[in-house]
C-alpha atoms as one frame of an Amber mdcrd trajectory, in Angstrom:
protein
  31.409 -16.742 262.344  30.528 -15.003 259.071  33.071 -17.152 257.259  31.393
 -20.274 258.649  28.032 -19.127 257.290  29.548 -18.450 253.885  31.314 -21.810
 253.760  28.149 -23.600 254.896  26.266 -21.854 252.089  28.890 -22.920 249.549
  28.865 -26.487 250.861  25.203 -26.693 249.880  26.143 -25.793 246.311  28.815
 -28.499 246.010  26.377 -31.296 246.757  26.185 -33.541 243.672  22.543 -32.736
 242.885  23.278 -29.005 242.827  26.515 -29.385 240.844  24.592 -31.311 238.188
  22.291 -28.315 237.717  24.664 -25.380 238.234  27.884 -26.918 236.821  29.714
 -25.149 239.669  31.954 -27.701 241.352  34.184 -26.911 244.333  37.016 -25.620
 242.140  34.743 -23.251 240.235  33.183 -21.939 243.447  36.626 -21.396 244.973
  37.748 -19.532 241.858  34.770 -17.194 242.020  34.657 -16.689 245.788  38.365
 -16.457 246.688  38.860 -12.890 245.422  35.803 -11.808 247.401  36.934 -13.449
 250.646  40.694 -12.967 250.484  42.565 -10.157 248.816  46.282  -9.608 248.402
  47.432  -6.144 249.518  50.256  -5.963 246.960  50.125  -3.868 243.798  52.586
  -6.157 242.012  50.648  -8.225 239.422  53.087 -11.128 239.739  52.535 -11.394
 243.487  48.774 -11.031 243.079  48.754 -13.840 240.504  50.860 -16.113 242.727
  48.628 -15.452 245.732  45.447 -16.025 243.750  46.227 -19.724 243.391  46.891
 -20.019 247.123  43.703 -18.136 247.968  41.639 -20.417 245.719  43.249 -23.477
 247.251  42.484 -22.248 250.765  38.814 -21.598 249.976  38.582 -24.996 248.243
  39.946 -26.731 251.372  37.486 -24.848 253.572  34.544 -25.839 251.379  35.621
 -29.470 251.332  36.727 -29.948 254.926  35.373 -27.287 257.291  32.975 -28.897
 259.748  29.883 -26.714 259.725  27.567 -29.341 261.198  27.119 -27.214 264.348
  25.152 -24.768 262.177  22.467 -27.238 261.084  20.105 -26.093 263.845  20.695
 -22.460 262.879  20.091 -22.796 259.159
């Protein structure tokens, strides 16, 4: 449920009017938020780097496609 709230919050920021002001499109938001939401447990820098791209991609897909419309009455 917490993830849904976070994604809903980020979806507000990727609306065109907000992107025009903040310059933070979905890719930039995913880049900033992925390390805070998902973290690789490995100590190997190569594995961490490889996983970082996957983590960013996952967060980007959530921001773009997760249906958070059920939360409109809550927020």
